[in-house]
N, C-alpha and C positions, 0 to 999 in steps of 0.2 A: 505494500501498499504507500510508505514511504517513499521509497520507488516511481512509483507510479506520479505524485503529489511533486516531485520533484522532473521529472518528466514533462506533464504539464506546466510548472512556474518555469521552465528552460523555455520552452517552446514562445509562452505566453512575451515572456523578458526579450527573445526575437524580432514575433514581434511588434511591440512595442519599438524595437529601436529600427526594425524597420519602415514602422507609421514615420516618426523621428524623424529619419534621414529623410524620406521623401519629401515629409514637411519643410524643410528646412534645402533643398535642392531648388539652384539658383534657376529661376525659366533662364534662354535667346532671348525674349522682348526686355531682361531685366538684365541679364548680362551688358547689353546693345547699349539702354539706357544709359547702361556708369560710364561704357567709355566708350565710347562713340564720339564725344570732343577730344578726350586724346590722340584716335586716330585721326582724326580731323586737325587737329594742330598739330602732328605727324605730315601727318601729305601736304600740310602749307609749309613746313621748316624741310622738309628731304625732297619729295616730289612721290611716298608711297601713296598709290592707292590707298584712301580710306577705308574701303572698303575690301580691299586686302587684309588689313591689319585687323578688320572684321572679324572677316568669316577665317582668317589663322588660327586669331586669338581665340574663335568658339569651335572649329575642327577639332585643333590642340590640347585644348583646357576642356571639353566638353563645357563651353559657357562659364567657366572656373569651379567646375565641379570633382573636377579628378583631382586624385588622390594627389601627383603631383602640387599643381598651380594651388591646391588648399594647404599643405605641407610648406610647401618653402616658395611660395606668388609665380612660381614660370609658368608663362599659360606659352608660348610661343614652344613649346619642348626645345628648347636651345641649349646643349650639350657642352661638357666644359669647352671642352676644347684646347688646344695648345696656348697656352697665357692667358686664362683665363686663373687671376688671384684671387676670385671670389670667394663667398661661402657654396657651398659644394653641398647635394646629396644625390643617394642611388641610387635607383628607379630600374624595374628589368624592360627593358625597352626590345627593336632586335637584337638586344643580349642582354642575357641575363647578370645588374647591378650595375649598368652604366652610368657613369655621372654626369648627373644636371648644376647646371648653375642652380645657385638658389637667390631672391631677392628680401630685400625688410618689406615692400608694395609691390602691389600687382603696376604700379604706373613708372616702379625701379624698369621691371622686366619690359614693360612697352617699350621705353624709353633704349633697352638697353637690346629689345628686337630694331628698332630702327636702326640703331645705330650698326650692327651687325651686318645688315642688308647694305648702312649704304656705304659702309667700311669695308665688304666681304670683296675681292677682285671676283670673286668666283659668279658675285651675281652683279656685275656693272654693267653688263648690256639691257640686264630689264630697266634702266635710268632713261635711254633713248625711249619707249615707251611713254605716254603719253598719260597723267595718275586718270583718267576715266579710262584706258584703258585694260577694264579691270583684269578681261579674257588671258591678252594680251601676256602680263603678268604672274597670271595661275598658272597661264605654259612654262616662263620662263621659270619660275621656280622650281617646276617639276624640273627639266631637264637641268638648270643648278644642281641638282639635286641638292635641295631641301629638304625631302619628303621618299621614301625609299618607296613607297605605296605607288601604285603603277598605275593607280585612278586620283592621283592628288588634287592635278587641275579640273576635275570634272566636280570634284568633291568641292573644290571652294568655288569653283562659278557655281554649283548649285543653291550652295549657300548664299551668295550674294544674290540671287533672282529668285530664291524662295521669300527673302525679307527684305528687297529691295532697297538691296547697300550699299546699288550704283546712286542713289538720292544722294547720299555720303559727300560722293566723288564731286559734285556739282556745287555750283557758287547758291552761298546759302544751304547750303545740304543740311545740318541740325533741322533748319525751320526744314525744309521739304520731309524730311522723313519725321518729327513730328505730325508736320501735319497727315500727311504716310497714314501716318497710328492712331489718329484719329478720328480721320475719316473710315478707320478696317474697325474700328471699335464704337461707331456712331456717336462720336464728341466731333462734334461739328461746334464753329463758335456759338451757332446762337447760343446749341445747352449752354457751353464753357463759362458762355456773359452773363448768365442768370442761374447758375447752378452755386448752393449753397449744401454742401454737403461735409456732415462728418464735426470738423471743430469749430472752433467762436468763430462767427461769422466775418470779426475783426483781430487781429494781434498785439500784441503793443506793436508790432513795427509799423502797423497804420494798412497796411494790403488791403484793398476791399475787393468783399468774395463777386462781385458784381466785374470785375476788368481779367478776362481770362481766368480764370479759377474754376482748375476740376479738382476731387479729386482720383486719383489715377487708379492706383493701387496700393495694397497696405500690405508694407516689405518690413522687417526685420520687427515685426510693434508700432511703426510707424506708418501715419497715413502720409500718401507722398499725395502734392497738389502739384498742379501747373499753376503761375504767376508768368504772362510777357513767354509765353512758351520755354519755361523754365522752371525744372523741379524744385520744390522746396521740402522740408518737412516742421511741425510746429517743434520748437523744445518742449521737453517735459522740466516736472520742476525733479530735479538732481542731477539734468542732465551734461553732460562733457562734450565738449569739441573732440576728445578722445575719442570715445565711447560710439559719436553721430558718427564719426569719420571710418571707426573700424565695421561701424553697418552697414556704411555703402562703401565699402571696397577703398578707401582715399586713407590718404595720409590728412595726421592734425594740419599742416602746415598749408596741405593744399582747401583742405574749408574752409580757414581761416583766412586762403586769399582771394576763394572765392565769394564770400564772405564781407571783403573788403576791411578786413581787424588787423592794425598795425601789426605784427610780428614780434617785434619786442612788450604786446603784453602776454598778462596770461589770465584774466579772465574768461568767466565760461557764458558762454549764454541763460536768458533767466527764461523763466515760464514765459511760455504765450510769444516766444519770439521765434520771426522765420528766417529757418536758416536753410541760405541755398548751397542742392549738395548737386552741383553741377555750375560752370557756368554762365553769367544771368549776358545781355543782350546787350548790343552797343547802340540801341533805339528803343522804344516804347512800339511794337507792333499794335498797337490796338487803334481806335479811332482819334480819337482826341489827341493835339501836339502840344497841350500848352496845358502845366501845372497851375496854380493861382498857391502859393506860398501861404503858411497857418504857423502863427504863431512854435515858437519851437522849435522849426524845420531847418533842416541842413540837406544840404549838396548828398550827405553821402543816406539821410535818410530817406530822399525821396530818391535814391536812388535803389535801397532797396525796395521802398515799395512799391512800385514801377518793376525790380530786375533787369534795373541799366547797370553797365558797366560805369565805377563814378568817377572813374576819366575822360571817358565817351560823353559823359555828363557836364560834367566839367566845360570842354572844348567846344564843345557845340552854343555853349552860353556866352564861353570866352571868361569862364574864370578859372579860379586856382582852385579845387577841392576845396581848400580849408577856408576859404570866404565867407563871412556871413550875409545871411538874407534879408531881406525886407520881409518884414508882414506887408500882402497883398503883392510882390514883386512873381513875374510870369515867370516860366519857367522853361526855355523846349523841351521837350521829351522826343524829339523827330530831326 
């Protein structure tokens, strides 16, 4: 009898673990939402198509769910190779116990991937292709020996086309992709403008729920919202930048940068404060063109309200970021 009970308890434990693993598995859509801006930034800096970077990340890391990705933040399956003096992990791949690079953050893995392609002579021929020619890049990566799978190029192309990642390669790619996702989920602008879901209608930052605000999903215990096509969460009691950053696969430094916080400061968010988990826009994408300054407002607070990067907002208004604003003054948003 005791053996039967122990056996049943073991079965229940295995079932619970399997259930928990399924609940914490990151979807492909969540993965793209997290890292597309890094891919776009690297496209602009190196010339590598953002669609290729995202497709490789998805394929090589199983959308961030592989053991290698979770244990070492290695999202591109890059092996140690000669000359690598960073951290290492050993993982079974083509051969048993192969050496792979380990990183302190996912962003570091993305950066090393871009440097790896940019600095390795065998990939030089790829940079002759346009950053919108993802098919040639996919074939070129296979031909240059990035992976041993015979259908590697076809698999990359399928991921790109199934998820319309080629939109990321175009000008304004992040916005185009967000619009595609909204349309796919039935979240058109009319719905977004009039939606007020879940959290308090206004936060301490003053975000107006009628301005492009919609709860898109729940992730890691947070409701994720969109303001000016930029994702953010609302800080909870006791939250820290470190905790929020870790939840969304960012470094604390990057999260503070997204929210334009002086890196020399150490304070954490207050309850109800909007915290952007991706880079803000260069301008307001809604219908209004100007904001009338209210008492106590600053360029920084307005930039947070409208999800506009502070430097861009200051530049379009011919001001310094630290300039004092006058009540009633009009601030251009686009």
